[in-house]
C-alpha positions in Angstrom: 0.0 -0.1 0.0 2.8 2.5 0.9 4.8 1.5 -2.2 1.8 2.2 -4.3 1.2 5.6 -2.7 4.9 6.5 -3.1 4.9 5.5 -6.8 1.9 7.5 -7.5 3.3 10.6 -5.6 6.4 10.2 -7.6 4.6 10.1 -10.9 2.6 13.3 -10.1 5.6 15.1 -8.9 7.5 14.1 -12.1 4.5 15.1 -14.4 4.3 18.5 -12.7 8.0 19.2 -12.7 8.0 18.3 -16.4 5.3 20.6 -17.3 6.8 23.5 -15.4 10.2 22.8 -17.2 8.3 23.6 -20.5 6.8 26.8 -19.3 8.0 29.7 -21.1 8.4 33.5 -20.1 5.3 35.3 -20.9 6.9 38.8 -21.0 9.5 37.6 -23.4 6.7 36.0 -25.4 4.7 39.1 -25.6 7.7 40.9 -27.1 8.3 38.1 -29.7 4.6 38.0 -30.6 4.6 41.4 -32.1 4.9 39.7 -35.5 1.8 37.5 -34.6 -0.7 40.2 -33.9 -1.2 41.3 -37.4 -3.1 38.2 -38.2 -4.0 36.9 -34.7 -4.8 40.1 -32.9 -3.3 42.2 -30.3 -4.9 40.3 -27.5 -4.8 36.8 -29.3 -8.3 37.3 -30.7 -8.3 37.6 -34.5 -10.4 40.1 -36.3 -10.4 38.1 -39.4 -12.5 34.8 -39.8 -9.6 33.0 -41.5 -7.0 33.3 -38.6 -7.5 31.3 -35.4 -7.6 32.9 -31.9 -4.5 32.0 -30.0 -5.7 33.6 -26.6 -6.5 30.9 -24.0 -5.1 28.1 -26.1 -3.0 25.3 -24.2 0.8 25.9 -24.3 1.4 22.5 -25.3 -0.9 22.8 -28.3 0.5 26.1 -29.6 4.1 24.9 -29.3 3.1 21.6 -31.1 1.6 23.8 -34.0 4.5 26.0 -34.1 6.8 23.0 -34.5 4.7 21.4 -37.1 4.8 24.6 -39.2 8.6 24.9 -38.7 9.2 21.3 -39.5 6.8 21.6 -42.8 4.5 18.9 -41.5 1.8 21.4 -41.3 1.5 23.4 -44.5 0.7 27.1 -44.6 3.0 29.3 -46.7 2.5 32.3 -44.3 3.0 30.4 -41.2 5.9 28.2 -42.6 7.7 31.5 -43.4 6.9 33.4 -40.2 8.1 30.5 -38.0 11.1 29.6 -39.8 13.5 31.7 -37.7 11.8 31.3 -34.3 13.8 29.2 -31.8 12.3 26.5 -29.6 12.7 28.9 -26.6 10.9 31.6 -28.3 8.1 29.2 -29.3 7.8 28.3 -25.6 7.6 31.9 -24.7 5.0 32.8 -27.2 2.9 29.9 -26.3 3.1 30.9 -22.6 2.0 34.5 -23.5 -0.9 33.5 -25.7 -2.2 30.7 -23.2 -2.1 33.6 -20.3 -4.6 35.6 -22.2 -8.4 35.3 -21.7 
């Protein structure tokens, strides 16, 4: 019983620390997101129906999509070009920023 409880606690602790390690810096993300606001809106809410809202999206989802655009596995000429020079650290920061918005 104690062993199972310790295993569960260890798993929860590991999962929590892993998600915290991936968290970016929202302030740095806001600075990097200036190129994103033209399409996705100043507060992550797009005014154009063809561009998705980014505000409130989950960090992991945003990072996953940016990586897909960068690798070319997700195709969109504008996004593929916009993300080409963005580092993984910047992706994490941008994702943290947009996920922090309501």
